[in-house]
C-alpha positions as CSV (number, residue, x, y, z in Angstrom):
1,M,-168.8,48.1,-87.1
2,R,-167.5,48.2,-83.6
3,R,-166.3,51.5,-82.1
4,G,-162.7,50.1,-81.9
5,N,-162.7,49.2,-85.5
6,L,-164.1,52.6,-86.4
7,V,-161.3,54.3,-84.5
8,L,-158.7,52.1,-86.2
9,A,-160.2,52.9,-89.6
10,A,-160.2,56.6,-88.9
11,V,-156.5,56.5,-87.8
12,A,-155.6,54.5,-90.9
13,A,-157.3,57.0,-93.1
14,L,-155.4,59.9,-91.4
15,L,-152.1,58.1,-91.7
16,A,-152.5,56.9,-95.3
17,P,-151.4,60.2,-96.9
18,L,-148.5,60.6,-94.5
19,V,-147.2,57.1,-95.3
20,A,-147.7,57.6,-99.0
21,G,-145.8,60.9,-98.9
22,A,-142.8,59.3,-97.1
23,D,-141.2,58.3,-100.4
24,S,-139.1,60.7,-102.5
25,Q,-137.8,60.7,-106.1
26,L,-135.2,63.4,-106.8
27,T,-134.2,64.1,-110.4
28,Y,-131.0,66.0,-111.4
29,V,-129.7,67.1,-114.8
30,R,-125.9,66.6,-115.4
31,T,-123.9,68.7,-117.8
32,K,-120.5,67.4,-118.8
33,A,-117.4,69.6,-119.3
34,G,-117.9,69.4,-123.1
35,G,-121.5,70.6,-122.8
36,Q,-123.3,67.3,-123.1
37,E,-126.4,67.4,-121.0
38,Y,-128.5,64.5,-119.8
39,V,-131.1,63.7,-117.1
40,Q,-129.9,61.3,-114.5
41,P,-132.1,58.4,-113.4
42,P,-134.1,59.5,-110.4
43,M,-132.7,59.0,-106.9
44,E,-135.4,56.9,-105.2
45,I,-135.7,57.0,-101.4
46,S,-138.0,54.9,-99.3
47,N,-138.0,53.3,-95.9
48,G,-134.3,53.8,-95.1
49,K,-133.1,52.8,-98.6
50,I,-131.8,54.7,-101.6
51,R,-131.7,53.4,-105.2
52,F,-129.6,55.4,-107.6
53,A,-127.6,55.0,-110.8
54,S,-125.9,58.4,-111.4
55,D,-123.2,57.9,-114.1
56,L,-123.0,54.2,-113.9
57,P,-123.1,52.2,-117.2
58,S,-126.5,50.9,-118.4
59,G,-127.7,48.0,-116.4
60,Q,-125.9,49.0,-113.2
61,W,-127.4,50.6,-110.2
62,M,-126.7,50.9,-106.5
63,L,-128.8,50.3,-103.4
64,F,-127.9,51.9,-100.0
65,D,-129.5,50.4,-96.9
66,E,-129.3,52.8,-93.9
67,R,-130.1,50.2,-91.3
68,K,-127.6,47.6,-92.5
69,K,-125.0,50.2,-93.4
70,V,-124.3,48.5,-96.7
71,L,-124.0,49.7,-100.3
72,I,-124.9,47.1,-102.9
73,V,-123.7,47.4,-106.5
74,V,-126.0,45.6,-108.9
75,D,-124.9,44.6,-112.4
76,E,-127.9,43.2,-114.2
77,K,-126.0,42.5,-117.4
78,E,-123.4,40.5,-115.4
79,G,-126.1,39.0,-113.2
80,T,-124.4,39.9,-109.9
81,W,-124.7,42.0,-106.8
82,T,-121.7,43.1,-104.7
83,P,-122.1,44.2,-101.1
84,L,-119.8,47.0,-99.9
85,T,-119.3,47.9,-96.2
86,P,-116.9,50.1,-94.3
87,E,-115.4,47.0,-92.8
88,G,-114.9,45.5,-96.3
89,F,-113.3,48.7,-97.5
90,A,-110.9,48.6,-94.5
91,Q,-109.8,45.1,-95.6
92,I,-109.3,46.3,-99.1
93,S,-107.3,49.3,-97.8
94,A,-105.0,46.9,-96.0
95,L,-104.5,44.9,-99.2
96,Q,-103.7,48.1,-101.1
97,Q,-101.3,49.1,-98.4
98,Q,-99.5,45.8,-98.6
99,A,-99.3,46.2,-102.4
100,M,-98.0,49.7,-102.1
101,E,-95.3,48.8,-99.7
102,S,-94.2,46.0,-102.0
103,I,-94.0,48.4,-104.9
104,Q,-92.1,51.0,-102.9
105,A,-89.6,48.4,-101.8
106,R,-89.0,47.4,-105.5
107,L,-88.7,51.0,-106.6
108,A,-86.2,51.8,-103.8
109,Q,-83.8,49.3,-105.5
110,L,-83.8,51.1,-108.8
111,P,-81.4,53.9,-109.7
112,E,-83.0,57.4,-109.1
113,D,-83.7,58.2,-112.8
114,Q,-85.3,54.8,-113.4
115,R,-87.3,55.1,-110.2
116,E,-88.7,58.5,-111.2
117,Q,-89.6,57.2,-114.7
118,A,-91.3,54.1,-113.2
119,M,-93.4,56.2,-110.8
120,K,-94.6,58.4,-113.7
121,M,-95.7,55.4,-115.7
122,M,-97.5,53.7,-112.8
123,P,-101.3,53.9,-112.6
124,Q,-102.5,55.8,-109.6
125,M,-103.5,53.4,-106.8
126,P,-105.8,54.2,-103.9
127,G,-103.6,54.8,-100.9
128,M,-100.6,56.0,-102.9
129,T,-101.5,59.7,-102.3
130,R,-102.1,61.3,-98.9
131,K,-105.8,61.6,-98.1
132,E,-107.0,65.1,-97.5
133,A,-109.9,66.0,-95.2
134,I,-113.0,67.4,-96.7
135,R,-114.3,70.6,-95.4
136,T,-117.0,73.1,-96.4
137,Q,-117.1,76.9,-96.2
138,R,-120.4,78.8,-96.3
139,T,-120.3,81.9,-98.4
140,T,-122.6,84.9,-98.7
141,R,-123.3,84.2,-102.4
142,T,-126.7,83.1,-103.6
143,M,-128.0,81.7,-106.8
144,D,-131.5,81.3,-108.4
145,V,-132.0,77.8,-109.6
146,G,-135.4,77.5,-111.1
147,K,-137.8,78.7,-108.4
148,N,-135.3,78.2,-105.6
149,T,-132.8,80.7,-104.2
150,C,-129.9,78.8,-102.8
151,V,-126.8,79.6,-100.7
152,V,-123.3,78.6,-102.1
153,L,-121.1,76.3,-100.1
154,E,-117.4,75.9,-101.2
155,I,-116.1,72.3,-100.7
156,Y,-112.4,71.8,-100.2
157,R,-110.2,68.8,-100.1
158,G,-107.3,70.0,-98.0
159,S,-106.5,73.5,-99.4
160,Q,-107.9,72.7,-102.9
161,K,-111.4,73.7,-103.8
162,T,-112.9,70.7,-105.6
163,S,-116.6,71.8,-105.9
164,E,-119.3,74.1,-105.0
165,S,-122.8,73.1,-103.8
166,C,-125.7,75.5,-103.7
167,V,-128.2,74.4,-101.0
168,V,-131.7,75.1,-99.8
169,P,-133.6,73.8,-96.7
170,R,-134.9,70.4,-97.5
171,Q,-138.4,71.6,-96.5
172,Q,-138.2,74.0,-99.5
173,L,-138.3,71.0,-101.8
174,G,-140.8,69.2,-99.7
175,I,-138.4,66.3,-98.8
176,P,-139.6,64.4,-95.8
177,K,-137.3,64.4,-92.8
178,E,-137.1,60.6,-92.8
179,D,-135.9,60.5,-96.4
180,Y,-133.4,63.4,-95.8
181,N,-132.0,61.5,-92.8
182,T,-131.4,58.5,-95.1
183,L,-129.6,60.8,-97.5
184,M,-127.3,62.0,-94.7
185,A,-126.7,58.5,-93.6
186,M,-125.4,57.7,-97.1
187,Q,-123.2,60.8,-97.0
188,D,-121.8,59.6,-93.7
189,F,-121.2,56.1,-95.3
190,F,-119.2,57.6,-98.1
191,V,-117.2,59.7,-95.6
192,D,-116.5,56.6,-93.6
193,I,-115.2,54.5,-96.5
194,S,-113.2,57.4,-97.9
195,S,-111.2,57.6,-94.6
196,S,-109.9,54.1,-95.2
197,F,-109.9,53.6,-98.9
198,F,-110.2,56.5,-101.3
199,E,-110.8,60.2,-101.6
200,M,-114.5,60.8,-101.2
201,D,-116.2,62.0,-104.4
202,T,-117.8,65.3,-103.3
203,N,-120.8,64.5,-105.6
204,Y,-122.0,62.6,-102.6
205,F,-122.1,65.7,-100.4
206,F,-125.7,66.5,-99.7
207,G,-125.3,69.3,-97.2
208,D,-125.0,70.2,-93.6
209,A,-127.2,67.8,-91.5
210,S,-127.6,70.4,-88.7
211,R,-129.2,72.8,-91.2
212,E,-131.2,70.1,-93.1
213,E,-130.0,71.4,-96.5
214,I,-130.1,69.8,-99.9
215,P,-128.2,70.9,-103.0
216,V,-130.1,72.2,-106.0
217,Y,-126.9,73.0,-108.0
218,M,-123.4,71.6,-107.9
219,V,-120.2,72.5,-109.7
220,D,-117.3,70.0,-109.8
221,F,-113.8,71.2,-110.8
222,D,-111.3,68.8,-112.3
223,D,-108.6,68.7,-115.0
224,S,-111.2,68.3,-117.8
225,G,-113.1,71.4,-116.8
226,Q,-116.3,72.2,-114.9
227,E,-119.2,69.7,-114.7
228,T,-122.5,70.8,-113.2
229,T,-125.5,69.0,-111.7
230,R,-128.8,70.9,-111.5
231,F,-131.9,69.9,-109.5
232,Q,-134.8,69.3,-111.9
233,S,-137.8,67.9,-109.9
234,A,-139.0,66.1,-106.8
235,S,-141.8,63.6,-106.6
236,F,-143.4,62.1,-103.5
237,E,-145.6,59.4,-104.9
238,S,-145.3,55.9,-103.4
239,I,-142.5,53.8,-104.8
240,D,-143.0,50.1,-105.5
241,P,-141.1,48.3,-102.7
242,G,-139.9,45.9,-105.4
243,R,-137.6,48.6,-106.6
244,F,-135.5,48.1,-103.5
245,K,-135.3,44.3,-103.7
246,L,-132.7,42.2,-105.4
247,D,-133.7,39.8,-108.1
248,P,-133.2,36.3,-106.6
249,R,-131.6,35.2,-109.8
250,L,-128.6,37.5,-109.2
251,R,-125.5,35.9,-107.7
252,E,-123.4,37.5,-105.0
253,K,-120.0,38.7,-106.0
254,D,-117.4,38.9,-103.2
255,I,-115.1,41.9,-103.8
256,M,-112.5,40.5,-101.5
257,S,-112.0,37.3,-103.5
258,Q,-111.7,39.4,-106.6
259,M,-109.0,41.5,-105.0
260,Q,-107.0,38.5,-103.8
261,R,-106.8,36.8,-107.2
């Protein structure tokens, strides 16, 4: 074997474990307000993409592509995939705004008592309530979650505390920086679409990028009580690239055409 080939082979051998370790699988355990506990499907991260299912119905999962800045919702039972982008959400927001203005104009024509009754009976539409900015407040409280000691962050929407997130440095869990950056890109994506369409679900808060933190315990507060999410494990085995590809038999579903029907 030539010297050049020997050098290339040596470099490839050195890089192989680094490449293999670039993928991450993060598993969390969710506990509902009623006490029901279940293990969520692993969040799979590889090469700028994230596949996750969270609390979606069986047969549905999502694929985030950091480079394309798109979130794809896959429904295997329906045989469809739906691309979601910040630009698409802005268009949906405009349609919602038009619908809201139309509804408000009709309500204004009703007597006050009928108007109040009608507003109580109406389902809540995105855009009908004022969006509140999300902010975090670092506390001095700590928790022990498994083998990890984490710092508690309080997450507020406006003046209301909506959740708490207990975080550790991503290095503490062994998460590669590349995969962590992809997580933060998805967080930025949700913040972006929430500014034009709906209140961001703080479940998609992964920490402060400047501190490279990741949550190991989260508490969500809502009318039904507290729900918690607890870090269970992290794996860094190579993930089959096919996990991040769409079945060619799936058909694209245009969310805008669905909205305009």
